[in-house]
PASEBA-1860 file (N, C-alpha, C; in nm, 3 decimals):
! residues 197
1> MGKEQAGQ> -2.204/3.681/3.894/-2.210/3.585/3.785/-2.326/3.622/3.694 ~ -2.299/3.637/3.564/-2.402/3.673/3.468/-2.493/3.556/3.436 ~ -2.603/3.586/3.363/-2.698/3.482/3.325/-2.632/3.372/3.243 ~ -2.545/3.413/3.149/-2.479/3.314/3.063/-2.391/3.221/3.145 ~ -2.314/3.277/3.238/-2.228/3.194/3.322/-2.312/3.103/3.411 ~ -2.419/3.152/3.465/-2.507/3.071/3.549/-2.565/2.955/3.469 ~ -2.602/2.982/3.344/-2.654/2.877/3.256/-2.550/2.770/3.229 ~ -2.424/2.811/3.211/-2.317/2.714/3.187/-2.294/2.627/3.310
9> VRDSAMVR> -2.297/2.689/3.428/-2.279/2.613/3.551/-2.393/2.514/3.567 ~ -2.515/2.561/3.544/-2.632/2.475/3.557/-2.623/2.361/3.455 ~ -2.583/2.393/3.332/-2.572/2.290/3.229/-2.466/2.188/3.266 ~ -2.352/2.235/3.316/-2.245/2.145/3.356/-2.292/2.055/3.471 ~ -2.363/2.112/3.567/-2.415/2.034/3.679/-2.517/1.933/3.631 ~ -2.599/1.974/3.533/-2.700/1.884/3.479/-2.633/1.768/3.404 ~ -2.534/1.799/3.322/-2.462/1.695/3.248/-2.395/1.600/3.345 ~ -2.330/1.656/3.446/-2.263/1.574/3.548/-2.364/1.479/3.615
17> SMLRDAGY> -2.477/1.531/3.652/-2.580/1.450/3.716/-2.631/1.340/3.623 ~ -2.655/1.375/3.498/-2.706/1.277/3.402/-2.604/1.164/3.379 ~ -2.477/1.200/3.368/-2.374/1.099/3.345/-2.360/1.008/3.468 ~ -2.365/1.066/3.586/-2.356/0.984/3.709/-2.476/0.888/3.716 ~ -2.595/0.939/3.682/-2.715/0.854/3.682/-2.706/0.743/3.579 ~ -2.633/0.768/3.470/-2.618/0.668/3.364/-2.515/0.561/3.398 ~ -2.436/0.582/3.505/-2.341/0.480/3.547/-2.195/0.517/3.531 ~ -2.165/0.644/3.504/-2.026/0.689/3.493/-1.974/0.728/3.631
25> SEKAVNYY> -1.851/0.687/3.664/-1.789/0.728/3.789/-1.759/0.878/3.785 ~ -1.732/0.935/3.900/-1.696/1.077/3.906/-1.570/1.103/3.825 ~ -1.475/1.011/3.828/-1.351/1.027/3.751/-1.380/1.029/3.601 ~ -1.466/0.938/3.555/-1.502/0.935/3.413/-1.576/1.062/3.372 ~ -1.664/1.110/3.458/-1.738/1.234/3.431/-1.640/1.351/3.419 ~ -1.544/1.358/3.511/-1.444/1.467/3.506/-1.364/1.462/3.377 ~ -1.323/1.344/3.334/-1.250/1.334/3.208/-1.334/1.382/3.091 ~ -1.463/1.347/3.092/-1.551/1.389/2.984/-1.569/1.541/2.982
33> LETPHLGI> -1.587/1.600/3.098/-1.612/1.744/3.104/-1.485/1.828/3.088 ~ -1.374/1.779/3.139/-1.250/1.858/3.137/-1.165/1.833/3.012 ~ -1.178/1.719/2.950/-1.104/1.680/2.827/-0.959/1.730/2.826 ~ -0.877/1.682/2.919/-0.740/1.734/2.930/-0.649/1.705/2.811 ~ -0.683/1.606/2.730/-0.596/1.572/2.616/-0.663/1.598/2.482 ~ -0.767/1.679/2.482/-0.835/1.713/2.357/-0.757/1.823/2.288 ~ -0.731/1.806/2.159/-0.660/1.907/2.084/-0.571/1.846/1.978 ~ -0.482/1.927/1.926/-0.392/1.886/1.817/-0.250/1.915/1.860
41> IENADQVS> -0.158/1.827/1.823/-0.016/1.853/1.843/0.043/1.893/1.708 ~ 0.086/2.017/1.699/0.153/2.061/1.577/0.285/1.985/1.564 ~ 0.321/1.945/1.444/0.444/1.870/1.419/0.450/1.742/1.503 ~ 0.338/1.673/1.511/0.333/1.547/1.585/0.424/1.445/1.519 ~ 0.476/1.354/1.600/0.559/1.246/1.548/0.476/1.136/1.486 ~ 0.349/1.127/1.524/0.258/1.030/1.465/0.116/1.081/1.475 ~ 0.041/1.065/1.366/-0.102/1.097/1.365/-0.173/0.977/1.306 ~ -0.264/0.918/1.381/-0.341/0.803/1.333/-0.487/0.824/1.368
49> EMTGTCGD> -0.571/0.762/1.289/-0.715/0.774/1.311/-0.779/0.638/1.306 ~ -0.877/0.617/1.393/-0.948/0.489/1.394/-1.096/0.515/1.409 ~ -1.175/0.441/1.333/-1.321/0.448/1.343/-1.371/0.313/1.391 ~ -1.449/0.316/1.496/-1.503/0.193/1.552/-1.628/0.149/1.480 ~ -1.672/0.028/1.512/-1.791/-0.027/1.449/-1.916/0.052/1.487 ~ -1.909/0.128/1.597/-2.023/0.211/1.640/-2.025/0.345/1.569 ~ -1.919/0.376/1.494/-1.910/0.504/1.423/-1.829/0.609/1.493 ~ -1.794/0.588/1.621/-1.708/0.683/1.691/-1.571/0.685/1.622
57> TIKVYLKI> -1.516/0.804/1.608/-1.388/0.821/1.542/-1.292/0.893/1.634 ~ -1.170/0.840/1.645/-1.067/0.897/1.732/-0.941/0.920/1.651 ~ -0.895/1.044/1.649/-0.769/1.079/1.585/-0.667/1.104/1.696 ~ -0.554/1.035/1.688/-0.452/1.039/1.793/-0.330/1.113/1.741 ~ -0.279/1.206/1.821/-0.155/1.278/1.792/-0.054/1.241/1.900 ~ 0.066/1.201/1.859/0.170/1.163/1.953/0.294/1.248/1.937 ~ 0.352/1.285/2.048/0.484/1.348/2.051/0.574/1.253/2.130 ~ 0.680/1.207/2.066/0.772/1.111/2.128/0.907/1.180/2.146
65> ENDRIADV> 0.962/1.172/2.266/1.094/1.228/2.295/1.175/1.126/2.374 ~ 1.294/1.094/2.325/1.381/0.997/2.391/1.308/0.865/2.418 ~ 1.234/0.819/2.317/1.160/0.693/2.322/1.051/0.693/2.430 ~ 1.007/0.811/2.474/0.898/0.822/2.571/0.782/0.901/2.511 ~ 0.662/0.869/2.556/0.542/0.941/2.513/0.543/1.074/2.588 ~ 0.583/1.180/2.520/0.590/1.313/2.582/0.453/1.378/2.588 ~ 0.370/1.352/2.486/0.237/1.412/2.484/0.144/1.330/2.396 ~ 0.017/1.332/2.431/-0.090/1.266/2.355/-0.205/1.364/2.347
73> KYQIMGCP> -0.257/1.384/2.227/-0.376/1.467/2.208/-0.472/1.392/2.117 ~ -0.599/1.427/2.128/-0.701/1.360/2.049/-0.796/1.461/1.985 ~ -0.850/1.422/1.871/-0.972/1.480/1.817/-1.069/1.364/1.819 ~ -1.185/1.383/1.878/-1.279/1.274/1.895/-1.419/1.316/1.851 ~ -1.480/1.229/1.771/-1.621/1.242/1.741/-1.685/1.118/1.802 ~ -1.738/1.136/1.924/-1.791/1.019/1.992/-1.866/1.054/2.118 ~ -1.903/0.951/2.188/-1.986/0.964/2.307/-1.901/0.987/2.432 ~ -1.964/1.013/2.547/-1.888/1.032/2.670/-1.798/0.913/2.705
81> GSISAAMA> -1.840/0.791/2.671/-1.758/0.675/2.699/-1.626/0.679/2.623 ~ -1.632/0.710/2.495/-1.509/0.718/2.414/-1.420/0.832/2.460 ~ -1.481/0.945/2.490/-1.402/1.062/2.530/-1.334/1.038/2.664 ~ -1.408/0.990/2.763/-1.347/0.969/2.895/-1.241/0.859/2.889 ~ -1.264/0.754/2.811/-1.166/0.646/2.799/-1.039/0.694/2.730 ~ -1.053/0.774/2.626/-0.935/0.826/2.556/-0.854/0.918/2.648 ~ -0.922/1.003/2.723/-0.852/1.094/2.813/-0.776/1.015/2.921 ~ -0.840/0.911/2.974/-0.775/0.828/3.076/-0.655/0.754/3.017
89> AGDLVRGR> -0.671/0.699/2.897/-0.561/0.627/2.832/-0.442/0.721/2.809 ~ -0.472/0.846/2.772/-0.364/0.944/2.753/-0.285/0.965/2.881 ~ -0.356/0.976/2.993/-0.287/0.993/3.122/-0.204/0.870/3.157 ~ -0.254/0.752/3.123/-0.184/0.629/3.159/-0.057/0.606/3.079 ~ -0.044/0.666/2.960/0.077/0.643/2.880/0.175/0.760/2.881 ~ 0.131/0.879/2.917/0.222/0.994/2.917/0.339/0.970/3.010 ~ 0.460/0.995/2.958/0.582/0.977/3.036/0.638/0.836/3.029 ~ 0.563/0.744/2.973/0.609/0.606/2.963/0.690/0.584/2.836
97> TVDEALAL> 0.775/0.482/2.837/0.847/0.447/2.716/0.748/0.390/2.616 ~ 0.790/0.383/2.490/0.703/0.326/2.387/0.666/0.183/2.424 ~ 0.763/0.103/2.469/0.734/-0.036/2.508/0.639/-0.043/2.625 ~ 0.658/0.041/2.725/0.567/0.043/2.840/0.426/0.082/2.797 ~ 0.416/0.180/2.710/0.285/0.226/2.662/0.213/0.116/2.584 ~ 0.288/0.038/2.509/0.227/-0.070/2.430/0.172/-0.182/2.518 ~ 0.207/-0.184/2.645/0.154/-0.285/2.738/0.017/-0.247/2.793 ~ -0.030/-0.124/2.763/-0.162/-0.080/2.810/-0.270/-0.173/2.758
105> NDGDVFNY> -0.367/-0.204/2.841/-0.479/-0.284/2.793/-0.611/-0.225/2.843 ~ -0.720/-0.281/2.793/-0.854/-0.231/2.825/-0.880/-0.234/2.975 ~ -0.834/-0.339/3.040/-0.856/-0.353/3.183/-0.791/-0.241/3.263 ~ -0.672/-0.197/3.218/-0.605/-0.085/3.285/-0.692/0.039/3.283 ~ -0.749/0.069/3.167/-0.831/0.189/3.152/-0.962/0.173/3.229 ~ -1.024/0.054/3.220/-1.148/0.029/3.293/-1.127/0.050/3.443 ~ -1.021/-0.008/3.496/-0.993/0.005/3.640/-0.962/0.149/3.678 ~ -0.891/0.220/3.591/-0.854/0.358/3.619/-0.978/0.449/3.621
113> LEEIPVKK> -1.071/0.424/3.529/-1.194/0.503/3.525/-1.290/0.467/3.638 ~ -1.274/0.351/3.693/-1.354/0.300/3.804/-1.490/0.246/3.759 ~ -1.561/0.317/3.675/-1.690/0.266/3.627/-1.739/0.349/3.509 ~ -1.788/0.276/3.408/-1.866/0.337/3.301/-1.979/0.240/3.271 ~ -2.086/0.284/3.207/-2.199/0.193/3.182/-2.155/0.070/3.103 ~ -2.215/-0.043/3.133/-2.182/-0.169/3.066/-2.191/-0.156/2.915 ~ -2.292/-0.087/2.867/-2.310/-0.074/2.722/-2.202/0.013/2.657 ~ -2.117/0.076/2.737/-2.012/0.163/2.683/-1.872/0.101/2.699
121> HHCIQLSV> -1.863/-0.022/2.742/-1.732/-0.084/2.759/-1.657/-0.096/2.627 ~ -1.729/-0.108/2.516/-1.661/-0.114/2.386/-1.589/0.018/2.355 ~ -1.629/0.126/2.419/-1.562/0.255/2.398/-1.420/0.252/2.454 ~ -1.403/0.180/2.564/-1.268/0.165/2.619/-1.182/0.090/2.518 ~ -1.238/-0.014/2.463/-1.161/-0.094/2.367/-1.122/-0.010/2.245 ~ -1.214/0.070/2.193/-1.183/0.156/2.079/-1.072/0.255/2.115 ~ -1.083/0.318/2.231/-0.984/0.417/2.272/-0.846/0.356/2.285 ~ -0.839/0.237/2.345/-0.710/0.170/2.362/-0.654/0.127/2.227
129> KALLGAIQ> -0.739/0.070/2.142/-0.692/0.027/2.010/-0.642/0.145/1.927 ~ -0.711/0.256/1.935/-0.668/0.375/1.858/-0.532/0.424/1.907 ~ -0.516/0.432/2.038/-0.389/0.478/2.095/-0.276/0.381/2.066 ~ -0.299/0.253/2.091/-0.194/0.154/2.067/-0.162/0.142/1.918 ~ -0.262/0.159/1.834/-0.238/0.157/1.690/-0.145/0.270/1.648 ~ -0.165/0.388/1.705/-0.079/0.502/1.674/0.064/0.477/1.724 ~ 0.075/0.425/1.846/0.209/0.400/1.902/0.281/0.293/1.821 ~ 0.210/0.185/1.787/0.272/0.077/1.710/0.311/0.126/1.571
137> TYRDGNDG> 0.229/0.207/1.509/0.261/0.260/1.377/0.385/0.348/1.385 ~ 0.395/0.430/1.490/0.516/0.510/1.510/0.637/0.418/1.523 ~ 0.624/0.317/1.605/0.735/0.224/1.627/0.776/0.153/1.497 ~ 0.677/0.122/1.415/0.705/0.053/1.289/0.762/0.145/1.182 ~ 0.774/0.275/1.214/0.839/0.367/1.122/0.751/0.423/1.015 ~ 0.631/0.469/1.051/0.539/0.528/0.953/0.575/0.672/0.921 ~ 0.683/0.723/0.978/0.730/0.860/0.952/0.624/0.966/0.977 ~ 0.542/0.944/1.078/0.445/1.046/1.119/0.328/1.064/1.026
145> GDQVVKAG> 0.315/0.979/0.925/0.206/0.995/0.831/0.072/0.961/0.891 ~ -0.034/1.012/0.831/-0.168/0.980/0.876/-0.199/0.835/0.840 ~ -0.266/0.768/0.929/-0.309/0.631/0.903/-0.452/0.618/0.951 ~ -0.539/0.577/0.863/-0.679/0.557/0.898/-0.701/0.407/0.905 ~ -0.757/0.361/1.017/-0.775/0.219/1.040/-0.917/0.192/1.083 ~ -0.976/0.085/1.035/-1.105/0.040/1.086/-1.077/-0.042/1.211 ~ -1.155/-0.019/1.313/-1.124/-0.081/1.443/-1.143/-0.232/1.444 ~ -1.247/-0.282/1.380/-1.272/-0.425/1.386/-1.293/-0.473/1.529
153> IPTGHGRN> -1.365/-0.397/1.607/-1.383/-0.431/1.748/-1.492/-0.535/1.762 ~ -1.459/-0.650/1.824/-1.564/-0.749/1.846/-1.660/-0.703/1.954 ~ -1.783/-0.744/1.942/-1.879/-0.718/2.049/-1.937/-0.852/2.092 ~ -2.010/-0.851/2.197/-2.070/-0.976/2.244/-1.965/-1.076/2.285 ~ -1.961/-1.189/2.218/-1.874/-1.300/2.252/-1.741/-1.288/2.179 ~ -1.677/-1.172/2.174/-1.555/-1.148/2.098/-1.461/-1.266/2.097 ~ -1.415/-1.307/1.980/-1.331/-1.425/1.969/-1.200/-1.388/1.900 ~ -1.099/-1.365/1.981/-0.964/-1.340/1.931/-0.876/-1.451/1.984
161> RNEKGEDT> -0.766/-1.473/1.917/-0.669/-1.570/1.963/-0.535/-1.502/1.970 ~ -0.454/-1.540/2.069/-0.321/-1.481/2.076/-0.227/-1.558/1.986 ~ -0.099/-1.521/1.985/-0.004/-1.580/1.891/0.014/-1.730/1.913 ~ -0.008/-1.778/2.035/0.009/-1.919/2.065/-0.117/-1.999/2.032 ~ -0.222/-1.932/1.986/-0.344/-2.001/1.951/-0.432/-2.033/2.070 ~ -0.397/-1.982/2.189/-0.479/-2.006/2.306/-0.600/-1.915/2.304 ~ -0.705/-1.958/2.368/-0.825/-1.875/2.373/-0.804/-1.756/2.464 ~ -0.845/-1.641/2.418/-0.840/-1.520/2.499/-0.970/-1.445/2.482
169> ACCGAPKG> -0.995/-1.354/2.572/-1.113/-1.269/2.562/-1.090/-1.161/2.457 ~ -1.196/-1.085/2.429/-1.185/-0.981/2.326/-1.082/-0.876/2.363 ~ -1.050/-0.864/2.492/-0.950/-0.767/2.535/-0.812/-0.829/2.542 ~ -0.801/-0.957/2.514/-0.674/-1.024/2.527/-0.648/-1.076/2.667 ~ -0.748/-1.068/2.755/-0.732/-1.118/2.892/-0.740/-1.270/2.891 ~ -0.683/-1.336/2.991/-0.692/-1.482/2.999/-0.837/-1.527/3.006 ~ -0.863/-1.643/2.947/-1.000/-1.693/2.949/-1.044/-1.727/3.090 ~ -1.175/-1.726/3.109/-1.231/-1.770/3.235/-1.236/-1.665/3.344
177> EGDCENAG> -1.213/-1.539/3.311/-1.216/-1.434/3.414/-1.329/-1.337/3.385 ~ -1.394/-1.291/3.488/-1.491/-1.182/3.473/-1.625/-1.228/3.419 ~ -1.709/-1.132/3.389/-1.846/-1.160/3.347/-1.883/-1.084/3.222 ~ -1.785/-1.060/3.134/-1.814/-0.979/3.015/-1.912/-1.047/2.923 ~ -1.910/-1.179/2.920/-2.001/-1.249/2.831/-2.145/-1.217/2.868 ~ -2.174/-1.213/2.998/-2.309/-1.178/3.042/-2.342/-1.034/3.008 ~ -2.242/-0.947/3.014/-2.265/-0.806/2.984/-2.283/-0.782/2.835 ~ -2.235/-0.876/2.753/-2.248/-0.862/2.608/-2.144/-0.770/2.549
185> SCCGKGIT> -2.039/-0.740/2.623/-1.934/-0.654/2.570/-1.804/-0.682/2.643 ~ -1.699/-0.617/2.598/-1.568/-0.638/2.657/-1.541/-0.530/2.760 ~ -1.516/-0.569/2.883/-1.493/-0.471/2.988/-1.352/-0.476/3.041 ~ -1.264/-0.553/2.980/-1.128/-0.562/3.026/-1.107/-0.669/3.131 ~ -1.214/-0.734/3.176/-1.200/-0.836/3.278/-1.179/-0.974/3.216 ~ -1.217/-0.991/3.094/-1.203/-1.120/3.027/-1.334/-1.196/3.024 ~ -1.348/-1.284/2.929/-1.464/-1.371/2.921/-1.415/-1.512/2.888 ~ -1.498/-1.609/2.915/-1.464/-1.746/2.880/-1.497/-1.767/2.733
193> IQREN> -1.400/-1.818/2.659/-1.418/-1.843/2.516/-1.434/-1.993/2.495 ~ -1.537/-2.033/2.427/-1.559/-2.173/2.397/-1.497/-2.205/2.262 ~ -1.422/-2.313/2.255/-1.365/-2.355/2.126/-1.479/-2.403/2.036 ~ -1.470/-2.364/1.911/-1.570/-2.410/1.814/-1.508/-2.524/1.735 ~ -1.584/-2.631/1.717/-1.534/-2.748/1.642/-1.563/-2.733/1.495
END
């Protein structure tokens, strides 16, 4: 092994160690280092881009065959949290029908990754919103055109309402579950939402 290769191994080991120390699971670290869905799909059926409130930007490329997600690729300008979450989300929707893929939520990705730092939970939300936005745009018949969307991701006490007007957490989870409010971000577990008068 040459000096350059030894340096790369040492750097990879150092990055792995730093990410683990920061609170990333081994699975999340592997997704960040291996980036299995990073790249471009030529002649993609849909290309969409989303920029989060933190400035991370995710461009999603979709290939759809027989109403199934045949392939997902990303171009990402972001942190390890955004990259690992996007890679995991890609694995969770590949091979699924468009309808099945649209059922993906932040909690699915959080549980699949096992752990990422609390301050990076919003990265999961951005990754899921970017992917679901691309899938929904494809379904709505955007003819594969580029679509740039601002994420509008709530932080802290995120206050969204579902179609029935019931209180939900920032991830759309039922109210009263989890401890995201204490964490100050959305982790897919849900938070209790107080009605404002």
